[in-house]
VORO-990153 format. One record per atom (N, C-alpha, C, O, CB): residue number from 1; chain; atom name; x, y, z. Coordinates in pm, 1 decimal, padded with zeros to 6 digits. Glycine has a CB too. Example, Ala and Ser with C-alpha at 12.3 -4.5 7.8 and 13.67 -1.06 7.14 Angstrom:
# residues 2
     i   ch   at         xx         yy         zz
     1    A    N    01319.0   -00569.0    00780.0
     1    A   CA    01230.0   -00450.0    00780.0
     1    A    C    01320.0   -00330.0    00780.0
     1    A    O    01423.6   -00331.9    00846.5
     1    A   CB    01130.8   -00447.3    00904.6
     2    A    N    01285.0   -00225.0    00708.0
     2    A   CA    01367.0   -00106.0    00714.0
     2    A    C    01290.0    00003.0    00787.0
     2    A    O    01340.9    00113.8    00803.9
     2    A   CB    01408.4   -00059.8    00572.5
END
This chain:
# residues 99
     i   ch   at         xx         yy         zz
     1    A    N    01491.2    08577.3   -02566.4
     1    A   CA    01464.0    08445.9   -02622.8
     1    A    C    01547.6    08338.3   -02554.1
     1    A    O    01495.7    08231.6   -02521.4
     1    A   CB    01491.4    08446.1   -02773.0
     2    A    N    01676.4    08364.9   -02532.0
     2    A   CA    01764.0    08264.4   -02471.7
     2    A    C    01719.2    08229.1   -02330.2
     2    A    O    01719.8    08111.9   -02292.7
     2    A   CB    01908.4    08314.4   -02469.7
     3    A    N    01680.5    08328.5   -02252.0
     3    A   CA    01634.6    08299.8   -02115.9
     3    A    C    01503.0    08224.4   -02116.5
     3    A    O    01479.2    08142.4   -02027.9
     3    A   CB    01619.9    08428.9   -02036.5
     4    A    N    01417.0    08250.0   -02213.8
     4    A   CA    01291.4    08176.2   -02224.9
     4    A    C    01319.7    08028.8   -02254.7
     4    A    O    01256.0    07940.3   -02197.6
     4    A   CB    01201.4    08237.6   -02335.0
     5    A    N    01414.3    08003.0   -02343.5
     5    A   CA    01451.9    07864.9   -02376.0
     5    A    C    01506.4    07795.1   -02252.0
     5    A    O    01468.2    07681.6   -02223.3
     5    A   CB    01556.8    07861.6   -02490.2
     6    A    N    01594.6    07861.1   -02178.6
     6    A   CA    01648.6    07802.3   -02056.2
     6    A    C    01540.7    07779.9   -01952.0
     6    A    O    01542.2    07679.1   -01881.2
     6    A   CB    01757.3    07890.7   -01999.1
     7    A    N    01448.1    07872.2   -01942.2
     7    A   CA    01341.1    07860.3   -01844.0
     7    A    C    01251.3    07740.5   -01872.2
     7    A    O    01202.5    07676.9   -01778.8
     7    A   CB    01258.3    07987.3   -01841.4
     8    A    N    01228.7    07709.0   -01999.1
     8    A   CA    01140.2    07598.7   -02035.7
     8    A    C    01213.2    07465.8   -02054.2
     8    A    O    01148.6    07362.7   -02073.4
     8    A   CB    01066.9    07633.1   -02161.8
     9    A    N    01345.4    07466.4   -02049.0
     9    A   CA    01422.7    07342.9   -02067.0
     9    A    C    01408.1    07253.3   -01944.6
     9    A    O    01408.9    07302.8   -01831.9
     9    A   CB    01571.9    07374.9   -02092.5
    10    A    N    01394.8    07121.7   -01964.7
    10    A   CA    01383.6    07031.3   -01850.1
    10    A    C    01515.2    07014.9   -01774.1
    10    A    O    01513.9    06985.6   -01654.5
    10    A   CB    01335.3    06896.0   -01896.4
    11    A    N    01628.6    07033.5   -01841.9
    11    A   CA    01758.6    07025.2   -01777.4
    11    A    C    01859.2    07105.0   -01859.7
    11    A    O    01828.6    07151.7   -01969.4
    11    A   CB    01804.0    06877.1   -01761.5
    12    A    N    01980.1    07119.7   -01804.9
    12    A   CA    02085.2    07198.0   -01869.9
    12    A    C    02209.1    07110.4   -01882.4
    12    A    O    02239.3    07031.7   -01792.8
    12    A   CB    02116.7    07329.0   -01789.9
    13    A    N    02280.3    07124.0   -01993.0
    13    A   CA    02409.3    07057.5   -02012.0
    13    A    C    02517.7    07164.8   -02008.3
    13    A    O    02512.6    07261.4   -02084.4
    13    A   CB    02413.5    06976.4   -02147.4
    14    A    N    02614.6    07147.7   -01920.8
    14    A   CA    02726.1    07242.1   -01909.0
    14    A    C    02853.4    07172.4   -01954.8
    14    A    O    02887.5    07065.1   -01905.1
    14    A   CB    02741.0    07294.9   -01762.3
    15    A    N    02923.2    07233.2   -02048.9
    15    A   CA    03049.7    07179.9   -02099.4
    15    A    C    03162.9    07261.4   -02039.1
    15    A    O    03169.5    07383.0   -02057.3
    15    A   CB    03055.1    07183.2   -02256.0
    16    A    N    03252.0    07194.1   -01967.1
    16    A   CA    03357.9    07261.5   -01892.2
    16    A    C    03495.5    07213.4   -01934.2
    16    A    O    03511.2    07105.1   -01990.5
    16    A   CB    03339.1    07239.8   -01743.2
    17    A    N    03594.7    07296.1   -01905.4
    17    A   CA    03734.4    07255.9   -01913.4
    17    A    C    03777.1    07216.3   -01773.3
    17    A    O    03732.2    07276.9   -01676.1
    17    A   CB    03825.4    07370.6   -01971.5
    18    A    N    03864.1    07114.7   -01760.7
    18    A   CA    03913.8    07081.8   -01626.6
    18    A    C    03988.6    07200.3   -01567.5
    18    A    O    04044.0    07281.4   -01641.7
    18    A   CB    04005.5    06957.8   -01631.0
    19    A    N    03991.2    07211.6   -01435.8
    19    A   CA    04058.1    07325.1   -01372.9
    19    A    C    04204.4    07333.0   -01414.0
    19    A    O    04276.1    07232.9   -01413.5
    19    A   CB    04047.2    07315.6   -01221.2
    20    A    N    04247.3    07453.5   -01449.7
    20    A   CA    04387.0    07475.7   -01481.6
    20    A    C    04429.8    07433.7   -01620.2
    20    A    O    04548.9    07438.0   -01651.1
    20    A   CB    04468.9    07406.1   -01385.1
    21    A    N    04335.0    07392.5   -01706.4
    21    A   CA    04374.8    07346.8   -01838.7
    21    A    C    04344.0    07447.1   -01947.2
    21    A    O    04414.7    07451.3   -02047.9
    21    A   CB    04307.9    07217.7   -01870.3
    22    A    N    04241.3    07528.0   -01930.5
    22    A   CA    04210.4    07629.7   -02028.2
    22    A    C    04198.3    07579.6   -02169.9
    22    A    O    04253.1    07641.4   -02261.2
    22    A   CB    04311.7    07733.2   -02023.2
    23    A    N    04129.4    07471.1   -02191.3
    23    A   CA    04110.6    07419.3   -02325.7
    23    A    C    04116.8    07269.2   -02331.6
    23    A    O    04073.1    07209.2   -02429.8
    23    A   CB    04212.5    07476.5   -02417.2
    24    A    N    04169.8    07207.4   -02229.1
    24    A   CA    04172.0    07062.2   -02223.2
    24    A    C    04255.5    07000.6   -02332.8
    24    A    O    04338.6    07066.7   -02395.2
    24    A   CB    04033.3    07008.9   -02230.5
    25    A    N    04232.0    06873.5   -02354.9
    25    A   CA    04300.1    06802.2   -02461.5
    25    A    C    04429.0    06739.0   -02413.6
    25    A    O    04487.7    06778.7   -02313.0
    25    A   CB    04328.2    06895.0   -02576.4
    26    A    N    04471.2    06637.7   -02490.4
    26    A   CA    04598.7    06573.0   -02463.4
    26    A    C    04588.6    06463.1   -02360.7
    26    A    O    04527.6    06479.9   -02255.0
    26    A   CB    04698.0    06673.6   -02418.2
    27    A    N    04649.4    06349.5   -02393.0
    27    A   CA    04656.4    06239.3   -02297.7
    27    A    C    04531.7    06153.5   -02296.7
    27    A    O    04423.3    06196.3   -02336.5
    27    A   CB    04681.0    06292.3   -02160.5
    28    A    N    04550.0    06031.7   -02250.1
    28    A   CA    04438.0    05939.2   -02235.3
    28    A    C    04398.2    05940.2   -02089.6
    28    A    O    04454.3    05865.3   -02009.6
    28    A   CB    04474.4    05794.4   -02283.6
    29    A    N    04303.0    06023.2   -02053.9
    29    A   CA    04269.8    06046.7   -01914.4
    29    A    C    04202.7    05927.7   -01847.4
    29    A    O    04206.8    05916.0   -01725.0
    29    A   CB    04181.2    06165.9   -01903.6
    30    A    N    04141.1    05839.4   -01924.8
    30    A   CA    04078.2    05723.1   -01863.4
    30    A    C    04182.1    05623.3   -01815.0
    30    A    O    04155.9    05547.1   -01721.8
    30    A   CB    03983.4    05656.1   -01961.6
    31    A    N    04298.8    05622.6   -01876.4
    31    A   CA    04400.5    05524.3   -01840.6
    31    A    C    04509.9    05582.7   -01753.2
    31    A    O    04572.0    05510.9   -01674.8
    31    A   CB    04461.3    05465.8   -01964.8
    32    A    N    04533.9    05712.5   -01766.1
    32    A   CA    04635.8    05776.6   -01683.3
    32    A    C    04580.5    05797.5   -01543.1
    32    A    O    04469.2    05847.8   -01527.7
    32    A   CB    04681.3    05911.5   -01745.2
    33    A    N    04657.2    05759.4   -01439.5
    33    A   CA    04607.4    05786.7   -01303.8
    33    A    C    04603.1    05936.8   -01279.6
    33    A    O    04693.6    06009.0   -01321.4
    33    A   CB    04696.1    05717.4   -01197.0
    34    A    N    04498.6    05984.2   -01212.3
    34    A   CA    04489.3    06128.6   -01186.9
    34    A    C    04597.9    06174.3   -01090.7
    34    A    O    04637.0    06101.4   -00999.5
    34    A   CB    04351.0    06164.6   -01130.7
    35    A    N    04645.3    06295.2   -01112.4
    35    A   CA    04745.3    06353.5   -01022.9
    35    A    C    04682.0    06377.4   -00886.4
    35    A    O    04559.9    06386.0   -00873.8
    35    A   CB    04802.5    06486.3   -01081.3
    36    A    N    04766.7    06388.0   -00784.5
    36    A   CA    04716.1    06414.0   -00649.4
    36    A    C    04631.2    06540.1   -00649.0
    36    A    O    04675.1    06645.7   -00694.5
    36    A   CB    04832.4    06427.2   -00548.6
    37    A    N    04511.7    06528.8   -00598.3
    37    A   CA    04422.3    06643.3   -00587.6
    37    A    C    04344.6    06675.5   -00714.0
    37    A    O    04258.9    06763.9   -00712.4
    37    A   CB    04500.0    06761.8   -00548.2
    38    A    N    04372.7    06605.0   -00824.8
    38    A   CA    04304.1    06636.2   -00950.7
    38    A    C    04155.0    06605.2   -00941.9
    38    A    O    04072.2    06683.2   -00988.8
    38    A   CB    04367.0    06557.8   -01066.5
    39    A    N    04120.8    06491.5   -00881.9
    39    A   CA    03978.6    06457.9   -00869.1
    39    A    C    03908.7    06552.3   -00772.5
    39    A    O    03792.5    06587.1   -00793.2
    39    A   CB    03961.6    06313.0   -00822.2
    40    A    N    03978.6    06594.1   -00667.0
    40    A   CA    03920.5    06691.7   -00574.5
    40    A    C    03891.0    06822.8   -00645.7
    40    A    O    03786.0    06883.5   -00624.8
    40    A   CB    04014.5    06716.3   -00456.0
    41    A    N    03984.0    06865.7   -00729.4
    41    A   CA    03965.1    06991.0   -00803.3
    41    A    C    03849.4    06978.1   -00901.8
    41    A    O    03770.3    07071.1   -00917.2
    41    A   CB    04094.3    07030.3   -00877.9
    42    A    N    03839.2    06861.8   -00969.5
    42    A   CA    03728.9    06842.7   -01063.3
    42    A    C    03595.5    06833.4   -00990.4
    42    A    O    03494.1    06881.4   -01041.2
    42    A   CB    03751.5    06717.2   -01147.1
    43    A    N    03594.1    06772.2   -00871.6
    43    A   CA    03470.0    06764.5   -00794.5
    43    A    C    03425.0    06903.5   -00750.6
    43    A    O    03306.1    06935.0   -00755.1
    43    A   CB    03488.4    06673.6   -00671.9
    44    A    N    03519.4    06986.0   -00708.5
    44    A   CA    03486.1    07123.6   -00669.7
    44    A    C    03434.6    07201.1   -00790.1
    44    A    O    03338.5    07277.3   -00779.2
    44    A   CB    03609.0    07194.8   -00608.7
    45    A    N    03498.6    07181.7   -00904.3
    45    A   CA    03456.0    07248.1   -01027.1
    45    A    C    03316.3    07200.8   -01067.8
    45    A    O    03235.3    07279.7   -01116.4
    45    A   CB    03557.1    07221.6   -01140.7
    46    A    N    03288.7    07072.3   -01047.8
    46    A   CA    03157.5    07017.1   -01079.7
    46    A    C    03049.6    07079.6   -00992.5
    46    A    O    02942.0    07114.6   -01041.2
    46    A   CB    03157.7    06865.1   -01062.4
    47    A    N    03078.0    07093.3   -00865.9
    47    A   CA    02979.4    07148.0   -00773.1
    47    A    C    02956.3    07297.1   -00795.0
    47    A    O    02841.9    07341.7   -00804.2
    47    A   CB    03023.4    07123.4   -00630.3
    48    A    N    03063.3    07373.4   -00803.1
    48    A   CA    03051.8    07518.9   -00811.3
    48    A    C    03065.5    07571.1   -00952.9
    48    A    O    02988.1    07656.0   -00997.0
    48    A   CB    03155.4    07583.6   -00724.3
    49    A    N    03164.6    07519.5   -01023.5
    49    A   CA    03185.8    07559.8   -01161.7
    49    A    C    03216.8    07706.5   -01177.4
    49    A    O    03235.1    07778.7   -01079.4
    49    A   CB    03066.5    07526.4   -01242.5
    50    A    N    03222.7    07750.0   -01301.9
    50    A   CA    03251.2    07890.6   -01328.3
    50    A    C    03129.7    07980.2   -01304.2
    50    A    O    03140.9    08102.5   -01312.4
    50    A   CB    03299.6    07907.3   -01470.9
    51    A    N    03016.6    07922.3   -01275.2
    51    A   CA    02890.3    07990.9   -01243.9
    51    A    C    02826.0    08060.2   -01363.6
    51    A    O    02711.5    08104.0   -01352.7
    51    A   CB    02913.8    08092.2   -01136.0
    52    A    N    02893.9    08071.9   -01476.0
    52    A   CA    02828.9    08132.4   -01592.1
    52    A    C    02750.7    08029.3   -01672.9
    52    A    O    02672.2    08066.3   -01760.2
    52    A   CB    02932.4    08200.3   -01681.1
    53    A    N    02771.0    07900.5   -01645.1
    53    A   CA    02695.1    07798.5   -01716.5
    53    A    C    02622.4    07703.1   -01621.2
    53    A    O    02583.5    07593.4   -01661.1
    53    A   CB    02787.7    07719.7   -01807.4
    54    A    N    02604.5    07743.9   -01497.8
    54    A   CA    02528.9    07664.6   -01400.9
    54    A    C    02395.0    07732.9   -01376.9
    54    A    O    02389.0    07854.2   -01356.8
    54    A   CB    02608.0    07647.5   -01266.9
    55    A    N    02289.3    07655.4   -01379.1
    55    A   CA    02154.8    07707.4   -01352.3
    55    A    C    02102.3    07630.4   -01231.8
    55    A    O    02042.5    07523.6   -01245.3
    55    A   CB    02058.2    07692.3   -01478.5
    56    A    N    02125.7    07686.3   -01115.0
    56    A   CA    02096.3    07615.5   -00991.6
    56    A    C    01947.0    07600.0   -00965.5
    56    A    O    01908.4    07522.3   -00878.3
    56    A   CB    02159.9    07686.5   -00876.6
    57    A    N    01862.7    07671.3   -01038.2
    57    A   CA    01719.1    07653.4   -01019.8
    57    A    C    01662.9    07546.1   -01112.5
    57    A    O    01543.7    07516.3   -01105.2
    57    A   CB    01646.8    07784.7   -01043.1
    58    A    N    01744.1    07487.8   -01198.7
    58    A   CA    01700.5    07376.7   -01282.9
    58    A    C    01708.4    07248.1   -01201.8
    58    A    O    01794.7    07234.2   -01115.1
    58    A   CB    01787.1    07366.4   -01412.4
    59    A    N    01619.8    07155.3   -01229.4
    59    A   CA    01620.4    07029.1   -01156.3
    59    A    C    01750.2    06952.2   -01175.7
    59    A    O    01796.8    06884.4   -01084.1
    59    A   CB    01503.5    06943.7   -01199.5
    60    A    N    01808.6    06962.4   -01294.8
    60    A   CA    01926.5    06882.4   -01325.8
    60    A    C    02019.9    06959.7   -01417.8
    60    A    O    01976.5    07015.7   -01518.4
    60    A   CB    01886.2    06748.7   -01390.4
    61    A    N    02146.6    06962.6   -01383.4
    61    A   CA    02250.6    07013.9   -01472.2
    61    A    C    02350.4    06901.3   -01493.3
    61    A    O    02415.2    06856.8   -01398.6
    61    A   CB    02320.3    07142.8   -01413.2
    62    A    N    02362.9    06855.2   -01617.0
    62    A   CA    02461.0    06753.8   -01653.0
    62    A    C    02588.6    06827.1   -01691.5
    62    A    O    02589.2    06906.7   -01785.3
    62    A   CB    02409.6    06661.3   -01769.9
    63    A    N    02696.6    06800.2   -01618.9
    63    A   CA    02823.6    06868.5   -01641.9
    63    A    C    02921.5    06768.1   -01701.9
    63    A    O    02944.8    06661.4   -01645.1
    63    A   CB    02880.1    06930.2   -01509.2
    64    A    N    02978.6    06803.1   -01817.1
    64    A   CA    03077.2    06718.4   -01883.3
    64    A    C    03201.3    06802.7   -01907.3
    64    A    O    03193.7    06911.0   -01965.3
    64    A   CB    03021.8    06658.9   -02017.6
    65    A    N    03316.5    06752.0   -01861.8
    65    A   CA    03440.9    06826.2   -01882.6
    65    A    C    03511.0    06774.0   -02006.9
    65    A    O    03479.3    06665.7   -02056.1
    65    A   CB    03533.7    06814.9   -01758.9
    66    A    N    03605.2    06850.6   -02057.0
    66    A   CA    03678.6    06808.5   -02176.0
    66    A    C    03769.0    06689.6   -02146.7
    66    A    O    03823.1    06629.5   -02239.5
    66    A   CB    03761.0    06924.1   -02230.7
    67    A    N    03786.4    06654.4   -02019.9
    67    A   CA    03862.8    06534.8   -01984.3
    67    A    C    03779.4    06408.5   -02003.2
    67    A    O    03831.7    06297.4   -01994.2
    67    A   CB    03912.0    06544.1   -01839.6
    68    A    N    03650.1    06425.3   -02029.3
    68    A   CA    03561.9    06310.7   -02046.7
    68    A    C    03488.3    06271.7   -01920.3
    68    A    O    03398.9    06187.1   -01924.3
    68    A   CB    03640.0    06194.2   -02095.9
    69    A    N    03524.0    06331.4   -01809.3
    69    A   CA    03453.4    06301.6   -01684.9
    69    A    C    03326.7    06384.5   -01678.0
    69    A    O    03319.8    06495.1   -01731.7
    69    A   CB    03543.3    06328.9   -01561.7
    70    A    N    03228.1    06330.2   -01612.1
    70    A   CA    03102.0    06401.6   -01601.1
    70    A    C    03040.4    06384.2   -01464.7
    70    A    O    03085.7    06303.4   -01383.6
    70    A   CB    03005.6    06355.3   -01707.1
    71    A    N    02938.3    06460.0   -01441.3
    71    A   CA    02867.5    06451.9   -01314.9
    71    A    C    02739.3    06531.0   -01321.5
    71    A    O    02704.0    06587.6   -01425.0
    71    A   CB    02954.5    06501.7   -01200.9
    72    A    N    02671.0    06533.9   -01210.4
    72    A   CA    02541.5    06600.4   -01202.7
    72    A    C    02542.4    06706.6   -01094.7
    72    A    O    02610.8    06694.4   -00993.1
    72    A   CB    02430.4    06499.1   -01176.2
    73    A    N    02466.2    06809.4   -01118.5
    73    A   CA    02436.3    06909.5   -01017.3
    73    A    C    02284.3    06916.0   -01012.0
    73    A    O    02219.4    06949.3   -01111.1
    73    A   CB    02502.3    07051.7   -01050.3
    74    A    N    02228.5    06884.4   -00897.0
    74    A   CA    02083.6    06869.8   -00883.9
    74    A    C    02029.2    06972.5   -00786.1
    74    A    O    02088.1    06997.8   -00681.0
    74    A   CB    02046.9    06727.5   -00838.0
    75    A    N    01916.0    07031.2   -00822.3
    75    A   CA    01848.0    07122.0   -00730.1
    75    A    C    01808.2    07042.8   -00606.2
    75    A    O    01763.5    06928.6   -00617.1
    75    A   CB    01722.7    07188.8   -00797.1
    76    A    N    01824.1    07102.2   -00489.8
    76    A   CA    01802.8    07027.6   -00366.6
    76    A    C    01669.8    07057.7   -00299.1
    76    A    O    01666.2    07102.7   -00184.6
    76    A   CB    01913.5    07056.2   -00271.5
    77    A    N    01560.9    07032.7   -00370.2
    77    A   CA    01432.0    07027.3   -00302.8
    77    A    C    01420.5    06888.2   -00242.8
    77    A    O    01509.0    06805.5   -00264.2
    77    A   CB    01312.3    07058.9   -00401.0
    78    A    N    01317.1    06860.4   -00170.3
    78    A   CA    01310.0    06734.3   -00097.1
    78    A    C    01300.0    06612.4   -00188.2
    78    A    O    01339.0    06503.6   -00146.0
    78    A   CB    01192.5    06736.5   -00003.9
    79    A    N    01250.1    06624.8   -00310.2
    79    A   CA    01227.8    06506.0   -00391.7
    79    A    C    01321.0    06486.6   -00508.9
    79    A    O    01334.4    06374.5   -00558.0
    79    A   CB    01092.7    06508.5   -00441.7
    80    A    N    01385.7    06591.0   -00555.5
    80    A   CA    01465.2    06579.1   -00677.5
    80    A    C    01592.6    06495.0   -00663.5
    80    A    O    01614.5    06407.2   -00747.0
    80    A   CB    01502.3    06714.9   -00724.3
    81    A    N    01676.5    06516.9   -00563.8
    81    A   CA    01803.5    06443.4   -00559.8
    81    A    C    01790.1    06290.9   -00556.1
    81    A    O    01865.6    06224.4   -00627.0
    81    A   CB    01880.8    06487.2   -00441.0
    82    A    N    01699.6    06231.1   -00478.4
    82    A   CA    01692.3    06084.6   -00480.7
    82    A    C    01653.4    06028.0   -00617.5
    82    A    O    01707.5    05926.0   -00660.1
    82    A   CB    01593.2    06037.3   -00377.2
    83    A    N    01561.0    06093.2   -00685.4
    83    A   CA    01517.4    06044.7   -00816.6
    83    A    C    01632.1    06051.2   -00916.1
    83    A    O    01659.1    05953.7   -00986.3
    83    A   CB    01397.6    06126.7   -00868.2
    84    A    N    01699.2    06164.2   -00922.5
    84    A   CA    01810.3    06180.2   -01016.5
    84    A    C    01926.6    06089.6   -00977.2
    84    A    O    01994.5    06035.4   -01064.4
    84    A   CB    01856.5    06327.4   -01021.7
    85    A    N    01950.2    06072.5   -00848.7
    85    A   CA    02056.1    05982.5   -00803.2
    85    A    C    02032.6    05839.6   -00848.0
    85    A    O    02125.8    05772.7   -00892.7
    85    A   CB    02067.4    05987.4   -00652.6
    86    A    N    01909.4    05791.8   -00836.6
    86    A   CA    01877.1    05656.4   -00882.4
    86    A    C    01889.2    05645.2   -01033.9
    86    A    O    01936.4    05543.6   -01084.9
    86    A   CB    01735.7    05617.2   -00838.2
    87    A    N    01847.3    05747.6   -01105.4
    87    A   CA    01860.0    05748.1   -01251.0
    87    A    C    02006.7    05742.2   -01292.1
    87    A    O    02043.1    05665.0   -01380.7
    87    A   CB    01793.0    05873.1   -01310.6
    88    A    N    02091.0    05823.2   -01228.4
    88    A   CA    02234.0    05825.9   -01259.3
    88    A    C    02298.4    05691.2   -01225.4
    88    A    O    02379.7    05640.5   -01302.7
    88    A   CB    02304.2    05940.2   -01181.8
    89    A    N    02262.8    05633.1   -01111.0
    89    A   CA    02315.9    05502.8   -01071.4
    89    A    C    02276.0    05395.3   -01172.3
    89    A    O    02357.6    05310.3   -01207.7
    89    A   CB    02266.2    05464.8   -00930.8
    90    A    N    02151.4    05398.5   -01218.5
    90    A   CA    02104.5    05302.7   -01318.4
    90    A    C    02181.4    05318.6   -01449.2
    90    A    O    02222.7    05219.5   -01509.6
    90    A   CB    01954.0    05320.1   -01343.0
    91    A    N    02200.8    05442.8   -01493.1
    91    A   CA    02273.3    05467.4   -01618.3
    91    A    C    02417.3    05417.2   -01609.0
    91    A    O    02467.4    05356.1   -01703.4
    91    A   CB    02272.0    05617.5   -01652.8
    92    A    N    02483.9    05441.9   -01497.0
    92    A   CA    02621.4    05394.5   -01480.6
    92    A    C    02627.4    05242.7   -01474.6
    92    A    O    02717.8    05182.2   -01532.1
    92    A   CB    02683.4    05453.9   -01354.6
    93    A    N    02532.1    05180.2   -01405.7
    93    A   CA    02529.4    05033.9   -01398.3
    93    A    C    02504.5    04972.6   -01535.4
    93    A    O    02568.8    04874.0   -01571.5
    93    A   CB    02421.8    04987.2   -01299.8
    94    A    N    02412.3    05029.4   -01612.0
    94    A   CA    02386.1    04978.3   -01747.0
    94    A    C    02508.3    04995.2   -01836.3
    94    A    O    02537.2    04908.8   -01919.1
    94    A   CB    02265.1    05049.9   -01809.1
    95    A    N    02578.8    05104.1   -01820.3
    95    A   CA    02700.4    05126.9   -01898.6
    95    A    C    02804.2    05019.5   -01867.2
    95    A    O    02867.7    04966.4   -01958.3
    95    A   CB    02758.1    05267.6   -01870.2
    96    A    N    02821.8    04987.4   -01739.6
    96    A   CA    02918.3    04884.1   -01701.5
    96    A    C    02875.7    04746.3   -01749.8
    96    A    O    02959.3    04667.5   -01794.1
    96    A   CB    02936.5    04882.2   -01550.5
    97    A    N    02746.4    04716.4   -01741.7
    97    A   CA    02698.2    04584.2   -01782.0
    97    A    C    02697.9    04565.6   -01933.0
    97    A    O    02724.1    04455.7   -01981.9
    97    A   CB    02559.0    04561.6   -01728.3
    98    A    N    02668.9    04670.8   -02006.6
    98    A   CA    02658.4    04659.9   -02152.1
    98    A    C    02793.4    04670.2   -02221.5
    98    A    O    02811.7    04615.0   -02330.0
    98    A   CB    02566.3    04766.8   -02205.2
    99    A    N    02888.0    04740.3   -02160.2
    99    A   CA    03018.8    04757.6   -02225.5
    99    A    C    03114.4    04664.7   -02165.0
    99    A    O    03231.0    04661.8   -02204.4
    99    A   CB    03070.7    04900.2   -02214.9
END
């Protein structure tokens, strides 16, 4: 049943802990400057992740870490990445303009 649900889902949401935190929490991460290499580690985690919650055959995987940062992992057929990239850019621009 679970695989059938995943197979028919239009996209997947993956909830992650930042690398090396094992549970996250603590601190105001939006205001604290990231430590050297922290964004690199989160970007690597976003791309590869723990692999138990990534579905690389799905058109879109929305990844949100417990630090509040998020990103996308998109299947790389010829048409999917540009569409999702424009959608993500629009969502971020609307967030900046509205807030």
